[in-house]
C-alpha positions as CSV (number, residue, x, y, z in Angstrom):
1,M,0.1,0.1,0.0
2,L,3.1,2.7,0.8
3,H,4.0,2.2,-2.4
4,R,1.2,4.4,-3.7
5,Y,2.4,7.4,-1.3
6,S,5.4,9.6,-2.0
7,P,7.3,10.5,1.4
8,V,7.0,14.3,2.4
9,T,8.2,14.6,6.1
10,M,9.4,12.8,8.7
11,D,8.7,14.4,12.0
12,W,10.0,12.8,15.6
13,D,9.4,12.2,19.3
14,E,11.7,12.8,21.9
15,T,12.8,11.3,25.2
16,E,15.7,12.3,27.3
17,Y,16.8,11.1,30.7
18,V,19.5,13.2,32.9
19,I,20.8,10.1,35.1
20,D,20.2,10.4,38.8
21,Q,20.2,7.7,41.8
22,E,16.6,6.7,41.1
23,F,17.5,6.3,37.3
24,L,20.6,4.3,38.3
25,D,18.3,2.7,40.6
26,K,15.6,1.6,38.6
27,Y,17.3,0.7,35.1
28,G,21.2,0.1,36.3
29,S,24.6,1.4,35.1
30,I,25.6,-1.6,33.1
31,D,24.1,-2.6,29.9
32,T,21.2,-0.6,31.0
33,I,18.0,-1.3,28.9
34,V,15.6,1.7,28.7
35,P,12.2,2.6,27.4
36,V,12.6,4.8,24.5
37,G,9.1,6.5,25.1
38,Y,7.3,6.0,21.9
39,V,6.4,2.8,20.0
40,Y,8.9,2.4,16.9
41,E,9.8,-0.1,14.0
42,P,12.7,-2.5,15.2
43,D,15.8,-2.2,12.6
44,K,14.4,0.3,10.4
45,G,16.5,3.4,11.2
46,S,13.8,4.9,13.4
47,L,16.0,5.9,16.0
48,D,18.7,8.6,16.9
49,V,20.5,7.9,20.0
50,Y,22.8,9.9,22.1
51,L,24.8,10.5,25.3
52,N,26.0,13.5,26.4
53,G,25.4,15.0,23.2
54,Q,27.6,12.0,21.1
55,R,25.3,10.3,18.7
56,L,25.8,6.1,19.4
57,S,25.3,3.6,16.4
58,A,23.2,0.9,16.5
59,G,24.5,-2.7,17.0
60,G,27.5,-0.6,18.6
61,G,26.5,2.0,21.0
62,Y,23.0,0.1,21.8
63,A,20.7,-2.6,20.4
64,E,16.9,-2.1,19.5
65,I,15.4,-5.0,21.8
66,D,11.9,-4.8,21.3
67,D,9.5,-1.9,19.4
68,Y,9.8,-0.1,23.1
69,H,13.5,-0.3,24.0
70,I,17.0,-0.4,23.8
71,Q,20.3,-1.8,25.7
72,L,22.9,0.3,26.0
73,D,26.1,-1.3,25.1
74,L,28.8,1.3,25.7
75,G,31.7,-0.8,26.0
76,K,34.5,-1.2,28.3
77,D,37.1,1.7,30.0
78,E,40.5,1.6,29.5
79,E,41.0,-1.0,32.5
80,G,38.6,-3.5,30.9
81,N,35.6,-2.8,32.7
82,P,32.5,-1.7,31.2
83,Y,31.7,1.6,31.1
84,E,28.6,2.6,33.7
85,L,26.5,5.2,33.3
86,Q,27.3,8.4,35.9
87,E,25.0,10.8,37.5
88,G,24.5,14.0,36.1
89,E,24.8,12.3,32.4
90,E,22.2,12.6,29.7
91,I,20.6,10.3,27.5
92,F,18.5,11.8,24.3
93,I,16.9,9.3,21.8
94,K,14.8,10.6,19.1
95,V,12.0,8.4,17.6
96,W,11.4,9.2,13.9
97,K,7.9,8.7,12.4
98,N,7.5,7.9,8.3
99,Q,5.1,10.2,7.0
100,Y,3.3,9.7,3.5
101,C,0.5,11.6,1.9
102,S,-1.6,10.4,-0.8
103,R,-2.3,13.6,-3.5
104,G,-4.9,15.2,-1.0
105,Q,-3.5,17.1,2.2
106,S,-3.8,13.9,4.9
107,T,-0.9,11.9,6.0
108,I,-0.2,8.6,6.4
109,S,2.5,7.2,9.2
110,G,4.2,4.4,8.9
111,T,4.8,3.9,12.6
112,Q,0.8,3.8,12.8
113,F,0.5,1.0,10.5
114,Y,3.1,-1.1,12.0
115,E,1.0,-0.5,15.7
116,L,-2.0,-1.8,13.9
117,Q,0.0,-4.8,12.4
118,K,1.2,-5.9,15.6
119,E,-2.1,-4.9,17.6
120,I,-3.6,-7.2,15.0
121,V,-1.1,-10.0,15.9
122,D,-1.3,-9.9,19.4
123,A,-5.0,-10.3,19.4
124,R,-4.9,-13.7,17.2
125,K,-4.0,-15.4,20.7
126,F,-4.8,-15.2,24.3
127,R,-1.9,-15.6,26.5
128,E,1.6,-14.4,25.6
129,T,3.1,-17.8,25.3
130,D,-0.1,-19.1,23.5
131,K,0.0,-20.2,19.9
132,P,-1.8,-17.7,17.8
133,Y,-4.7,-18.6,15.6
134,K,-4.0,-18.3,11.7
135,S,-6.3,-14.6,11.8
136,L,-8.2,-12.7,14.0
137,D,-11.8,-14.4,12.5
138,A,-10.8,-18.1,13.0
139,R,-10.0,-16.9,17.0
140,L,-13.3,-15.1,17.1
141,D,-15.0,-17.8,15.5
142,E,-13.7,-20.1,18.3
143,I,-14.4,-17.9,21.1
144,Q,-18.1,-17.6,19.7
145,R,-17.8,-21.5,19.4
146,Q,-17.0,-22.0,23.1
147,L,-19.7,-18.9,24.2
148,E,-22.2,-21.1,22.8
149,V,-21.0,-24.3,24.5
150,V,-21.5,-22.7,27.9
151,H,-24.7,-20.5,27.2
152,G,-26.5,-22.2,24.4
153,G,-26.9,-20.9,21.2
154,N,-27.6,-22.3,17.6
155,A,-25.6,-25.0,16.7
156,N,-27.1,-28.4,16.4
157,V,-25.4,-31.0,18.1
158,D,-25.8,-34.5,19.6
159,I,-25.0,-35.8,23.1
160,K,-24.0,-39.3,24.1
161,Y,-23.4,-40.4,27.6
162,E,-21.1,-43.2,29.1
163,Y,-21.7,-44.6,33.1
164,N,-19.9,-46.1,35.2
165,V,-21.5,-49.1,37.7
166,R,-23.0,-46.9,39.9
167,G,-24.9,-45.1,37.2
168,Q,-22.6,-41.8,37.6
169,I,-21.8,-40.0,34.5
170,I,-18.1,-40.8,33.3
171,R,-18.0,-39.2,29.8
172,E,-20.1,-37.1,28.1
173,V,-19.5,-36.7,24.2
174,I,-20.9,-33.8,21.9
175,T,-20.6,-34.1,18.3
176,G,-22.0,-32.0,15.7
177,D,-21.3,-28.7,14.5
178,Y,-18.7,-28.7,17.2
179,I,-16.8,-31.4,19.4
180,I,-17.1,-31.7,23.0
181,V,-15.9,-34.2,25.5
182,R,-16.0,-34.7,29.3
183,E,-14.7,-36.5,31.4
184,F,-15.6,-37.1,35.0
185,T,-13.9,-39.1,37.8
186,Y,-15.0,-39.6,41.2
187,Y,-13.9,-40.0,45.0
188,E,-13.0,-43.5,45.5
189,D,-11.3,-45.4,48.4
190,E,-8.6,-42.6,49.0
191,K,-11.1,-40.6,50.4
192,P,-14.2,-42.6,51.8
193,T,-16.1,-40.1,53.4
194,L,-16.8,-38.5,50.1
195,R,-16.9,-41.5,48.2
196,G,-18.8,-40.8,45.3
197,E,-19.1,-37.0,44.9
198,M,-17.5,-35.6,42.0
199,K,-13.3,-35.1,41.8
200,T,-12.8,-33.7,38.5
201,E,-14.3,-32.7,35.3
202,T,-12.0,-32.3,32.4
203,V,-13.0,-30.9,29.3
204,Y,-11.6,-31.4,25.7
205,Y,-12.7,-29.5,22.6
206,T,-11.7,-28.8,19.3
207,G,-8.6,-26.3,18.5
208,E,-8.3,-24.8,14.9
209,E,-7.0,-27.4,13.1
210,G,-10.2,-29.8,14.4
211,N,-8.2,-31.7,16.7
212,L,-9.5,-32.8,20.5
213,S,-6.6,-30.5,21.8
214,H,-7.7,-27.7,24.1
215,Q,-8.3,-29.0,28.2
216,V,-9.8,-27.8,31.1
217,T,-9.5,-29.4,34.3
218,K,-12.1,-28.4,37.2
219,E,-11.1,-30.3,40.6
220,Y,-13.6,-30.0,43.4
221,S,-13.0,-29.9,46.8
222,Y,-15.6,-31.0,49.8
223,D,-16.2,-30.2,53.5
224,P,-15.2,-34.4,54.7
225,V,-18.4,-33.9,56.8
226,T,-21.1,-32.5,55.2
227,R,-20.2,-33.3,51.8
228,R,-20.7,-29.9,51.0
229,L,-18.9,-28.6,48.0
230,L,-16.3,-25.8,48.9
231,Q,-14.0,-25.1,46.2
232,T,-13.7,-25.6,42.2
233,A,-9.8,-25.0,41.1
234,V,-9.9,-24.5,37.1
235,R,-6.5,-25.5,35.5
236,G,-6.1,-24.7,31.8
237,D,-3.6,-26.9,29.6
238,M,-3.6,-25.3,25.7
C-alpha cells in the first residue's frame, strides 16, 4: 500500500533522561535497558540515540531489543571494565516517524501501520506464550463457539453418555457443529467419606486444526463431614 504514496516529511518524538540515583536504581548502570518513550519499528533506522551529545551507533552503542526499548552497549573503559553510567550524564532519544501523503492533504504514518499490524497479530492469541491462530477471524469464531457451549446457541449437536457401575456419568461426548468431550472422575477409597462425589471434570474441545487438543480441568473440594462443595479449582492446559 505504501508504494502508492511519496514520503514528504519525517517528524519525531523525543525522550530525554538525565541520569540520577533514581534512574540508576530503576534501570542500572551497565548494559542498561531503557524505554524509548514511543513505539517504533525495529531495524528500520527509526532511532537516533545520544549519550552526552555524542551519537551512538545501532549495533554498537545500543541495541534495539523490541519495539519500545533499547539496551545500551557502551563498551569498556581503559582498564577493561564495562562502562557505567554516572549521575549527571544525559541520554537523548529521537524516535522518527515516517509520514506519507496522498494527493490530498492527509498523511499516513508508517509507525501507525506497524502498531496496527502488531495489535492484530497480538489479538490472535490470548496468552503471550500461546500459539496464535492463523487469523483473527479464526480466533473470534472459536470464542463464539465456546460461548455457545457454555450458554447455548444456534448450534446443532448430539450428546451421548457413558456411565460407571453406580450409574454416574463418566464421559459425555458432544458431536455435530462442534466436538466436545467431558470426562468425570469420582472420589473412591482415597477419601471414603467423599466416596461417590465428583472429583474432577475434564473438558476437551477442538482447536483451530479440528483436533481435541484444548483441555480444561475442574477439581472439586468438599467438606469431609457435610460433603458440601467448598472450592472448584480450574486449570487450563493449552
